[in-house]
C-alpha positions in Angstrom: 168.5 119.6 204.6 165.9 117.5 202.7 167.0 114.2 201.0 165.1 113.4 197.6 163.1 110.2 197.6 164.1 107.9 194.7 161.5 105.2 195.3 158.6 107.3 194.1 160.3 108.0 190.7 161.1 104.4 190.2 157.6 103.4 190.9 156.2 105.8 188.3 158.7 104.5 185.7 157.7 101.0 186.4 154.0 101.9 186.0 154.7 103.5 182.7 156.6 100.5 181.4 153.8 98.2 182.5 151.2 100.3 180.7 153.3 100.4 177.5 153.7 96.7 177.5 150.0 96.1 178.1 149.2 98.5 175.3 151.5 96.8 172.9 150.2 93.4 173.8 146.6 94.6 173.3 147.4 96.1 169.9 149.1 92.8 168.8 146.1 90.8 170.0 143.6 93.1 168.2 145.7 92.9 165.0 145.9 89.2 165.1 142.2 88.9 165.7 141.4 91.2 162.8 143.7 89.3 160.5 141.8 86.1 161.2 138.4 87.6 160.4 136.8 87.0 157.0 136.2 90.1 154.8 132.7 91.3 154.9 130.6 89.9 152.0 129.6 92.6 149.4 125.9 93.5 149.3 123.8 93.2 146.1 120.3 94.2 145.4 118.3 91.1 144.7 116.0 92.8 142.3 119.0 93.5 140.0 119.8 89.8 139.6 118.2 87.1 137.5 117.7 84.0 139.6 116.3 80.6 138.6 115.6 77.3 140.4 117.0 73.9 139.3 114.2 71.5 138.1 113.8 68.0 136.9 111.8 67.1 133.8 111.7 67.1 130.0 113.2 69.9 127.8 113.5 70.5 124.1 116.9 71.5 122.9 116.7 74.4 120.5 119.0 76.8 118.8 118.1 80.2 117.6 119.5 82.5 115.0 118.6 85.7 113.1 118.5 86.0 109.4 116.4 87.0 106.4 113.9 85.6 103.9 115.5 84.8 100.6 114.1 83.6 97.3 114.8 80.0 96.3 114.7 81.1 92.7 117.3 83.8 92.4 119.0 85.4 89.4 122.0 87.6 89.5 121.9 90.2 86.7 125.3 91.2 85.4 126.3 93.5 82.6 127.6 91.7 79.5 129.5 94.8 78.3 131.2 97.8 79.8 129.7 101.2 79.7 128.7 104.2 81.8 125.3 104.2 83.6 123.2 106.7 81.8 119.8 105.9 83.0 118.3 103.8 85.9 115.0 102.6 84.5 113.5 100.9 87.5 114.4 100.5 91.2 114.4 97.6 93.7 111.0 96.3 94.6 109.5 96.6 91.2 108.0 93.6 89.4 109.9 92.7 86.3 109.5 90.4 83.2 112.4 88.7 81.4 112.7 91.5 78.8 112.2 94.4 81.3 115.0 97.0 80.9 116.4 97.9 84.3 119.4 99.9 83.4 120.8 101.7 80.3 124.5 102.1 79.6 126.3 104.3 77.1 129.4 103.2 75.1 130.1 105.1 71.8 132.7 102.5 70.8 130.1 99.7 70.8 127.7 101.8 68.6 130.5 102.5 66.2 131.4 98.8 66.1 127.8 97.8 65.3 127.6 100.4 62.4 130.9 99.1 61.0 129.6 95.5 61.2 126.4 96.6 59.3 128.6 98.0 56.5 130.8 94.9 56.4 127.7 92.7 56.2 126.2 94.7 53.3 129.6 94.5 51.5 129.8 90.7 52.0 126.2 90.2 50.8 126.9 92.2 47.7 130.1 90.2 46.9 128.1 87.0 47.5 125.3 88.1 45.1 127.8 89.2 42.5 129.7 85.9 42.7 126.5 83.9 42.5 125.4 85.9 39.4 128.8 85.4 37.8 128.7 81.7 38.3 125.2 81.5 37.0 126.3 83.3 33.9 129.2 80.8 33.5 126.7 78.0 33.9 124.5 79.4 31.2 127.6 79.8 28.9 128.5 76.1 29.4 124.9 75.1 28.7 124.8 77.2 25.6 128.1 75.8 24.3 126.9 72.2 24.9 123.6 73.0 23.1 125.5 74.3 20.1 127.9 71.4 20.1 124.9 69.0 20.3 123.3 70.8 17.3 126.6 70.4 15.4 126.6 66.7 16.3 123.0 66.3 15.0 123.9 68.1 11.8 127.0 66.0 11.3 125.0 62.8 11.9 122.4 63.9 9.3 125.1 64.7 6.8 126.7 61.3 7.4 123.4 59.5 6.9 122.9 61.4 3.6 126.4 60.7 2.4 126.1 57.1 3.4 122.9 56.7 1.3 124.5 58.4 -1.7 127.6 56.2 -1.3 125.4 53.2 -1.4 123.8 54.6 -4.6 127.3 55.2 -6.1 126.6 58.9 -6.1 129.6 60.0 -4.0 133.0 58.5 -3.3 133.9 56.4 -0.3 136.4 59.1 0.9 133.6 61.7 1.1 131.5 59.3 3.2 134.5 58.6 5.5 135.0 62.4 6.0 131.4 62.7 6.9 131.7 59.9 9.5 134.9 61.4 10.9 133.2 64.8 11.3 130.4 63.0 13.4 133.0 61.4 15.6 134.9 64.6 16.1 131.7 66.5 17.1 130.7 63.7 19.5 134.1 63.9 21.2 133.9 67.6 21.5 130.4 67.2 23.1 131.7 64.8 25.7 134.6 67.1 26.6 132.2 70.0 27.0 129.9 67.9 29.1 132.8 66.8 31.4 133.8 70.4 31.7 130.3 71.4 32.7 130.1 68.5 35.3 133.4 69.7 36.8 132.1 73.3 36.9 128.8 72.2 38.6 130.3 69.7 41.1 133.6 71.3 41.9 134.4 74.8 40.7 131.0 76.4 41.4 130.5 74.9 44.9 134.1 75.7 45.9 133.8 79.4 44.9 130.3 79.6 46.6 131.7 78.1 49.8 134.3 80.8 49.9 131.7 83.5 49.5 129.3 81.9 51.8 132.0 81.6 54.5 132.8 85.3 54.1 129.1 86.2 54.3 128.6 84.0 57.4 131.6 85.6 59.1 130.2 89.0 58.4 126.8 87.9 59.7 128.4 86.5 62.9 130.3 89.7 63.4 127.1 91.7 62.8 125.1 89.6 65.3 127.9 89.9 67.9 128.1 93.7 67.5 124.4 93.9 67.6 124.1 91.9 70.8 126.8 94.0 72.4 125.0 97.2 71.4 121.7 95.9 72.6 123.3 94.7 75.8 123.8 98.4 76.7 120.1 98.0 77.8 120.5 95.6 80.7 117.4 93.4 81.0 116.1 91.4 84.0 116.3 88.0 82.4 113.6 86.4 84.5 110.1 87.1 86.0 110.1 88.2 89.6 110.9 91.2 91.9 113.9 93.3 91.4 116.0 93.1 94.5 118.8 95.5 95.8 122.5 94.7 95.6 125.1 95.4 98.3 126.4 98.5 96.4 123.7 100.2 94.4 124.5 101.5 90.9 124.8 105.3 90.7 124.2 107.5 87.5 127.4 108.1 85.7 129.2 105.1 87.3 131.5 103.2 85.0 130.2 99.6 84.8 132.6 96.8 83.8 131.7 93.7 81.8 130.5 91.0 84.1 129.7 93.4 87.0 126.6 92.6 89.0 124.0 95.3 88.7 120.9 93.8 90.1 119.2 90.6 91.5 115.8 89.2 90.6 113.9 87.1 93.2 110.8 85.0 93.2 108.5 86.4 96.0 106.3 83.3 95.8 109.0 80.8 96.8 110.9 81.9 99.8 113.2 80.2 102.4 114.8 81.5 105.6 118.6 81.9 105.8 119.7 82.0 109.4 123.0 82.8 111.1 123.5 80.2 113.9 126.3 80.7 116.5 129.1 78.3 115.9 128.9 76.7 119.3 125.2 75.9 118.8 125.3 74.9 115.2 127.3 71.6 115.7 124.1 69.7 116.4 122.1 71.1 113.4 121.2 68.4 110.8 119.3 68.5 107.6 115.6 67.7 108.1 115.3 69.1 111.7 112.0 71.0 112.3 112.2 74.7 112.6 109.9 77.7 113.3 110.4 81.0 111.6 109.1 84.3 113.2 108.5 87.0 110.6 107.3 89.4 113.3 103.9 89.2 111.5 103.3 85.5 112.1 105.0 82.1 112.5 105.7 79.6 109.7 107.0 76.1 110.1 109.8 74.6 108.0 112.8 72.2 108.0 116.5 72.6 107.7 117.5 72.0 104.1 121.1 73.1 104.0 123.9 74.3 106.2 127.2 75.8 105.2 130.2 73.8 106.2 132.3 76.9 106.8 132.2 79.3 109.7 132.0 83.1 108.9 132.5 85.6 111.8 131.6 83.0 114.4 128.3 81.9 112.7 127.2 79.1 110.5 124.7 79.8 107.7 121.6 77.5 107.8 118.8 77.4 105.2 115.3 76.5 106.3 112.7 75.5 103.6 109.3 76.9 104.6 106.4 74.4 104.6 103.5 76.4 105.9 101.6 79.3 104.3 103.6 82.6 104.3 102.1 85.3 106.6 101.1 88.6 105.0 104.0 90.9 104.2 106.5 88.1 103.7 109.0 89.2 101.0 112.7 88.7 100.2 115.2 90.3 102.5 112.7 90.5 105.4 114.4 90.1 108.8 113.3 87.0 110.7 114.2 84.9 113.8 114.4 81.2 113.4 114.3 78.5 116.1 115.5 74.9 115.2 114.5 72.0 117.4 117.5 69.7 117.9 116.2 67.0 120.2 114.1 66.3 123.3 115.8 65.3 126.6 113.7 63.3 129.1 113.9 63.3 132.9 117.0 65.5 133.4 118.1 68.2 135.8 118.0 71.6 134.1 118.0 75.3 134.9 117.9 78.6 133.1 121.0 79.2 131.0 123.5 81.4 132.9 125.1 84.2 131.0 128.6 82.7 131.0 127.6 79.1 130.6 128.0 77.0 127.4 127.4 73.4 126.5 129.7 70.8 128.1 131.4 73.3 130.3 132.3 73.6 134.0 131.8 77.0 135.6 131.6 78.5 139.0 128.2 80.1 139.9 126.6 81.6 143.0 124.1 79.4 144.8 121.7 80.9 147.2 121.9 79.8 150.9 120.3 80.7 154.2 116.8 81.3 152.7 118.3 83.5 150.0 120.1 86.0 152.3 123.5 85.0 150.9 125.0 83.3 147.8 128.2 81.3 147.7 130.4 80.2 144.8 130.0 76.6 143.7 131.4 74.6 140.7 128.8 73.3 138.3 129.2 70.9 135.4 126.8 71.6 132.5 125.7 69.3 129.6 123.7 70.1 126.6 122.2 73.5 126.1 119.2 75.1 124.5 118.1 78.6 123.8 117.1 79.4 127.4 117.9 76.3 129.4 120.9 74.1 130.1 121.3 70.6 131.4 122.9 70.2 134.9 125.2 67.2 135.3 127.0 67.9 138.6 127.1 70.5 141.4 123.4 71.2 141.9 120.2 69.4 143.0 116.5 70.0 142.5 115.4 73.1 144.3 118.7 74.9 144.3 118.6 78.5 143.3 121.4 80.0 141.3 122.2 83.5 139.9 122.0 83.5 136.1 123.3 87.1 135.7 126.9 88.0 134.9 128.9 87.5 138.1 132.3 88.4 136.7 132.4 91.5 138.9 132.6 89.3 142.0 135.4 87.1 140.8 137.5 88.0 143.9 134.9 86.9 146.5 133.3 83.6 147.3 130.2 85.0 149.1 127.8 87.8 148.5 124.9 89.3 150.6 121.5 89.7 148.9 119.4 92.6 150.0 
């Protein structure tokens, strides 16, 4: 009878346990080693990146903005009355004179008001003429009465002189002579009364009545002129010599126009300036009098900053540049332009091309090239003043360092990249 051998089974079991332990130890060691390894740097095509080298030298700080040419002599044309647009006479871009009609409106009520004012003026003029004739007739009546009374005075004086002579010759009685003298005195008193009445008429009554009629006539004339101006205002005129310019919302035929509504603009094409929109962050150093250069896409013209708006609109500051050089051909109001304003010149500084995410007086992390440009590592950089395409380097870089100017936000989670 055979007896089983237990030693062989035990030996196989021990071997298996040893193999398992070795395997577990190996797996743990490999895992620990892998955990301590750095992740592989992502690869980037070098040709897709914008790279620049840090330099030392002089730079000119500039700011740039887009805008349009505008006329320094501008006139906003508004409608004085309300009405419906019945005819657009001329369109933007047409030369105009002060009396050029650019738009015709219709308003039946204004025409009716003018005709009514005409009738009222004619009526007031007729009343004035009638009153004037009536007063003139009264004046003639006063003058005729005074003339008759003067004649009576003269007759009475002659009669008194005759009676006085006869009395001296004892031809008539004293009573008759006294009656004759009394008649003269009575006629003279009547003449004085009539003369005073005439004076009152000339100096008080007639002027007072004429003032009333003149006031009524002037009121009618004023009303007539007002209604006439309102009616004539239905023909909207340019008001100045220049070029008719477009407005933000063009007027359409049949549109109801309100009093005071802007219907057109008139510009002077011979006196232009550039109106630029400068980003808020760059506009803080802009000052009046700084030199500027305006690109009209058909030539360059020099100028100087003449005004800047103290308010910020949509992240931009409006800056006006007065043009000093000769305007290039084709320059006209509303022409799109690009303006560059020279802020100042910095001497002997470190500078580099302006990275996409860098701004003035900011500290950002950029990728600097190392190992002959095969890799790029993240480094903090302190920037100073900035220009259109360059920026001052204060800390973090030295002359000869190469940095990536392109947007690196997609690599925010890594500190190193490989350049292929």
